[in-house]
N, C-alpha and C positions, 0 to 999 in steps of 0.2 A: 322300346327299348331293352325291357328284360329277352324280348325273343331273340333279338338280336344276340344278345351276349350269349345265350346258351347256345347257340350257332356256331359261335367263333371258342367257345371255351376251351375245346378237346385241341384245338389249333393254337390257342394263345399264345403261348412261347415261339412258337414261330411266325407269327405275326409281329409279333413284339420287335423281332430280329428284324426281318423283312424291313420292316416299318422305319424303323430305327436307320438301315441302311439308305433306305430310299429317302429320308430325310434330311441326310448326312452330306445327297447329293444330290439336293435342291429338288427333291418331287414329293414334297409335302401334300402338294396338290391330289396326287394320285392316291396318299392313305387317306386322306378326307371323305375321296370318291368312292371308298372299298367301303367306307360306313362305318369303319374300327377304330376310329380316331378318338370320338368320346370314351368309346369301352375301355380302350387304354387307358385314358386318363381315368377315368373312375377306379381303375384297377390297382391306383398309386402309381403308375408308371407314366409320369408330366413331361410331354412333348414339347421340348423346345424349339419350337418351329421357326424363330427366326434364328437362330443358331447355326445356320450354315456355314460351312467352312470357305476355302476358295476354290472347292472341286467347283463349285459352283461358275466361277470365272472360266470353266475349260468348256469346251467345246460339248452340244447335248450328245453328235454320238459318243462320244469319248467315257462321257458321264454315265451314259447309260451300258456301254459295253463293261465298263469297271464293276458297277451296280451286279451287274448282271454275274461277274467273274465272283464277288463277294457274298452273292445271295446262295450259292451252291450248285449241284450238279443241275438240278432240273431247268434252272434258266441260263446254266451255261451252252445245257444240251438246248433247248430254245434259241438261244442265239444263235449256235452252229445251224442249226434248221433254217431260221429266219435268210442266213448270209447266202443262201441259194434262190431268194424272193428278190430277184431284181424287178420284179411288177409290183411290187410292194415298195421298196426302197431304193434311194438314190447311191449313186456309187461310193460316198462317204461314210452311209451308213452300212452298206455291206462290208468296206474295208476296213471296218473296226470289228463287225459278226465273226470277220474270218481269222480276227485275230484272238478268238476265245480257245482257250486251250484246257484239254478234262484231263488235267495233271493235278494232284494234289496229293501232300505227303502219306506215307502208306501208317495202317494203323500197327501199333506193335505186336507181336505175335501174340504173346502174352494176352491181349483182349479178345485174340480170337480163338486160342486154345480150348475153350469151352465150347464153341461153337463145332470147331472141328470134329470134337470127339462125342459129339450128339451127331451132327449130320452121318458121320461114320458109322458109328456104332461103336468105336472105339481109338483110342489113341493112335493118330499117323502111324507113330514108330513102330506099332503093333503089325498094322496094315501093309504097310509100303515098305521092301527091303531098305529103301535109301529115301532121307524126307530134308528137304532145304528150309529151315523156318524164317530163310532170308526169301523176301519177296521177287519173283521176278520182274514184275510191274505193278504197278498201283495207277488206278483212276478211281472217278468219283463215287462209280457204283461198287466197284471188287476190285480184289487182288489176285493175282495168280502166283503160283509158287508152284517148286520142280519138284518130282517124285520118281522112286523107280520101283516098280510092283514084283511081287516075287518071282514071275517069270523072266525078269530082263529088261520090261517095256518100259521105255521113259514115258512118262506121261506129265500133264500139267492140271491141276489143280486150281478153279478161278471157284472164289468163296465170298461172298458177298460182305458187305461192310454193315459191321452192326446197327442198328438203328436205323437204316438208311429207306427201309420202305414207308416209314413212319414221316420220314422228312419230306420225301416225295409225294405221298398223299398231300400232305397237308398244303404242301406249295400247289398240287394239280386243284385242289378245291378252291384256294384262292385266285388260282389262274381261272377258273372258270366263273370266277366271281366278277372278275376284272373284265372277261373276253363278254360276259351280260352285260353287266355298265356301259362297255363300250358300245355295243352292238345295238343298245337302246337310246342312249342318250346322245352319241355322236356320229351324226349321219353321214361324214363324209368316211366313215370306216366300216359301213354296213356291208359295201360291195366287196371290201376284202375278208368277209364271213368271218370276223374273230371266233366266232363259238364254233363253227366248224373246223376252223383250224386247232382250236382247243381239246377240241371233241379226240379229232385223228391225232393231235401230239401225245395225249392222255392214255390213247392206247397203243401206241409205240411204247412211251415209259414203263406204263406196266408190263407189255413184254421182255422188255429189256432186264427189269428186275427178276423175270422169272428164270432162274438158269437152267431149269429143265425145260422152258421152253426153247431157250438156244441150243439145246442139242438135238429137240424135235426139227429145228431149222435144220441146222447140221444133216443130220438124218435125211429129211427131203432132200438137199441138196445131194448127197452123195445118192441117191436112186435117181435124180435128175442126170446125172453123169457116170452114170455107172458104165456104161460103154465107149468111157472117153478114156482112153489110157495116161492120157496128158495131165490131168485135170486131178487133183490130189485134193480129198475133205476131210480129217481129223476123224477117226477113230471113237466112237462116245462107248463109255465105260459105265452101264446104265445102276449098275450094282452100288455106287458110288456116288451116284447122281441127284440131286431133288432141286425145290425150290431154291435155296439160297447157295448150293454146292453143285458142280458141274466136275467129271475129271475126262480128260478126252486124250488122245493120244498126242505126242508132242511130238511138232513137226521141226526135223532138224534140215534145215536151208539156209539160204539167202537171205536176207530179208529185202523186202523191196527197194530200200532207200540206200543198199551198199551196191554202188554203181561200180566202185572198185574192185570187189570181191567179184561183182559177176564178170568183170571181164579178164578178172585173172584164173577164173574157173572156165574159162573157155566157151562160156554161153553165148548165142545167137542173141545179142539185145533186139535185132528186129522180129525176129520170130518171139520172140517172147511177148514184146510188144503188141504184135497183131493176135498170136493166141489165146493173150490177155482178154483184148479188147472184144473179140472173137467169143469168148465163153461170160461175157457179161450181157453183152447183146443178145445170145443166146436165153440167157435167166432173164431178160425183160421181156423179149418180144416171141419168144416161143414159150415158155413155161411162166411166165405172168409172176415168177417167184424170184424175186434177187436180192444178191448182195446190197446193201444201200449203203455201207461204205467200205469200199474197196481200194483204201489207201495203202501205200508203202510199206504200212508195217503192218498190216492185214494180208499180205502178199509174200507168199516165200517163195524162191527160184530154185529145184532142184535139179538133178544131172539129167541129160537128154533130155534140154530145155521142158520140161515138165513143172507146172505152176500150183502152187499149195496154196486155200485162201484158209482163213481163221476168222474166229470172232464171227458168231453168226448172229451177235444179239440185236443187232439192227438190220430187219429185212425189209425191202418193199415188197408191195402185191398188187398185182392188176387185174384188173377183170377181163374178161374175151372182150368186152366191147371196149375198155378203156385199151388195150393193146391193138383192138382194130384201129383207133381213134390215132392213138401213137405213130403207127405204122400210115397211116393217110396222112399224116404231119410229116413226117418223114419222107414218104414219096412226094409228096408236094414241092418240099424243099430242092428233092433231087432233081424233080421233072421241071422245076421253075414253074409249078402250077399255081400261081396266086390263089384263084379259086378255091382251090382244094384245100388252102393254108388258110384261109378267112373261115370257111365253113368249120374246121376242126375246132380253132380259138374261139370261134363265138359259142359252138355247142361246150366249151371247158368251161368261157367266162360265167353262162348261163344268163347274155346278156342279151335279150327279145329287142329291148329298144333301144337301139344305136342308131342315133340321129343321120351321124356322118358314114354310115356304110360304105358308101362310094369312095371317100375320101380314104379310109381305111383300108380298103381294096387295093387304091393306088399306092397307099405307103406300102404295103405289103409287097405290091409289085417292085419298088424302088429297092427295098429290103434284101428282096431275092437277086435283082439286077446285079447291086450292089458287089455280090459273091462271084456274080458270072465270070468273070475273066481272073479270078484271083487262082495262082497256082495250090494245089490238090495239098502238095506241103506247107503253104502258106495257111491254109486255111484251119482256124483254133474255133474247134465245136464250144468251148466256154464263153470265147466271143459274139460268136455268132446268138447262142442260147440268151446271153446277156440283155444284147442288143435286142435280141424280138421280145424277150419279157418286158425291157425299160419303153421299146413303142406299145405295149401292152397298157404300160401303168399311165403316158400319154391319152392313151383314150379311155383311163378311169377303167379296166378292164382287169380281170387278174384268175389267174390261176385256178383250178380245186387244189384244195391242200393233200391231195392223196398222190398228187404228180411233185410235191415237194422233195420225197426222197429219189425220186428219176429224174430230176433236176441235178440233185446233190450225185449220185451216181455217176452220171455222163459228164459233171464239171470233173470229176475226182479221175476217172478212167482216163479224159484227154487227157490232163495232166500228167499220171501217171505212163500213160505211153508214150509222150512227147519225154519224159526221164531216162527211159529207155533209148527211145529211137529219136531223134531230134527231128527227122523228116517223117515221124506218125502221124497219119490222118486219119480221125476214127471216121469221116463221112466215106473215106476211099475202103476202109475194111467194112463197113455196114454197107455199102450199095448193094454188092452179092448178095448178101444176107437177107436183105430188104426184098430184093428180085425174089427170091427162092419162096419167099414167106408168100409171096404177095402170090406167084405162081401154084404152089401148095395150096392158098386158099382158095382159088378159082379154079382148080383142075375141076374136071366131070366129076371125081367120086367127091368131094368136098362141096360141091354145089348141090350133088345128087343129096347129100346126104343132109344140107341144111335144107333143102328143097322138102325134103319127108316128112322134115320136122316141120316146117311151115304148114303143110296140108294135115297133117294128123292135130296140129291147133286149129286150124281151118274146122276139120271134120267136129272136132269136140266141142266147139263154139254153135256149130249147126244143129248138133243132137242138144244141146243145152237150150236154144231156143226157143222151143214151145215152153219149155217150162218157165223161162224167163219172164217171155210174154203172158203166162197166165198168172204170175205172180203179179206183173204192172196192173192187168187190168183188175185183178181182186185189189189193188190198194188203190185203184182210181173210183172202184164199184163202192168201197164201204168208208172213201173219204180219207184213208190213210196215208195219201201220196204228198211228201210234200217237197219243198226246198230249204236244204237248211246251208245259211253262209256261218261260216267260222273265221272270223277275225281275230288274228292274232291279238289278243289281251296283253296291253300295257302294263305290266305288272307294278312296275315301279312307279306309273299315275294312279294306279289303285290305291297304294301303299300312302303317296303322298296326300290324297283325296282323304283316304280314312284317318289320319294324324291332322288334316286340318279341320274336320268337322270334328273329332276329338276336343281340340282345341278351341273350338269354336261353339260346342257345348258345354265347355266347362266355362268359358266368359261368361255365357248366359246365366248360368247358375250360378257363379259367383256375383254377377251382378244383380242377379236378384235377391241372393241372399242379401246382400249390402241394402238394397232399397229397403225390401220387408223388413229386417231387422232395426233397419232406421224409423220405418213407422211403429214396430211393435213397441219399441224402446219410448215412444212417445203417449202410451197410454198407461195411466196411472191406475197403480194397484195392480194385484195379482202377478203373476210368476213370468211377467212382460218382460222383466228387465232380464232375468235368465237366459228365457230364450233369444231374447236379442243378444246377449252376449255368445252364446251358442251360434248362433248365424252369423256374428263378425267372424269368428273363428275359424268356422267352415271357409268363411269369403276369404280370409286370408292365406288357410291351407291351399284352398284353389288358386289362390292368385299366385303365389310360391310357385304351386308345381307347374301354372302353366309358363310363367318367365322360365324355370330350369329347362321346360320341354323348348321355348323358344330357343334360348341360349344352346343347347344341346344339338339343336338342329343346325347350325349357323346362319 
């Protein structure tokens, strides 16, 4: 108990806040499973478990969404990510998660003035020719201000909200603990790999907290599109950028959600939709580094039908192997090749024991066939992806966590394109690009390059073979060759066994003290009565400890 208290001491304030919210919305059992209820009570915060208001009568998806909103930025962003996981949640849950908004009241400038001066090295008024203390935008992690450099260039200053890192880090530790419990104790959740999801989410959140990392992302994106005059990425001013603040070029254009201004400016909406989709698809399929949240607020349309992307706090990364798998999946959907689709989906789910593979193949074949006669302009990629992931959920398969942002980008991109052009179709735009990438990957030059790498690896393996055989023979000769079986230790079971053994030991000692003291007190003369009294006192203390331990464990 004492060790657990030390573990959560640094996060106690946040634990109490989150626990109170969960209990109010009828999720007190989660607090108990986290193992912090007793600690909170022992610290003087008595939780009224039975005093849950009428919110418990609301449907569970609504209660969870409202609880996430109250718990703050970490949980809001987690909910937004989960809104793309149709392989994990049913439609009513996804609909509620999609309602989560990352909008909070702005922090007054007076609370940020000291941080501005510390990070800039001087007051903003001394560095910039113009500076507005009224924020342009406010989110859960940062706020944005407008300024002008001495040379007349307009810039935006993004500054992290004070104290937000401590809150987020405490939340991430609690989520990691909850994922550990879920994976160990709830078998039905193991296939969803909650620990892996939270680990990936933790990496994403920590990158988003680092505003200098956002600048590095922006500059990497600029390099990827350096030869494309139609794509604009804001310039970074590194002399005033750090972990808590960044200064970037201000993009003056028409925001993606303002359709009336786009039409008034005479821009080609069809061309903008096509150009934007091609850009994001290039990020995903060719570069493996993409804007994970290309919603209308992060896209601006400029003259000559140019497109500017801003806010690279949330980006996705795909390895070469993962891009190959995505291409195979898309190619299989386009070519109606169900075998190729099934192969990729099973690779992603890491599910080697699917008993009904043939039935799964038939269902995938039916799934592909239902889109066969649909005109391209009526085919919605968001619906297609949702239906596909729902099929995975029916077979208790799940997608890797690193593909969550990819799904989010695809769905957001499809919605953005249709907002500009009602006849927009992402599949139609993607098909030529997929074909071009496939041809490039299997061109003679590409095959020779990959073949050369494989030959070098085989040559290295053959070269090292005599040494490896020599080590193996020596291990056999000296009897040091063995087989190691590493089983995942159920730590929670070890802890419970340890507690049970401790209670049993105290019970035996207490019983022995009672029996021994009773015998000693029957002996006439000498200090026997004193020893007997001491034994009874020890037994009383041991009994009280035992009762408290059992009561605290629930």
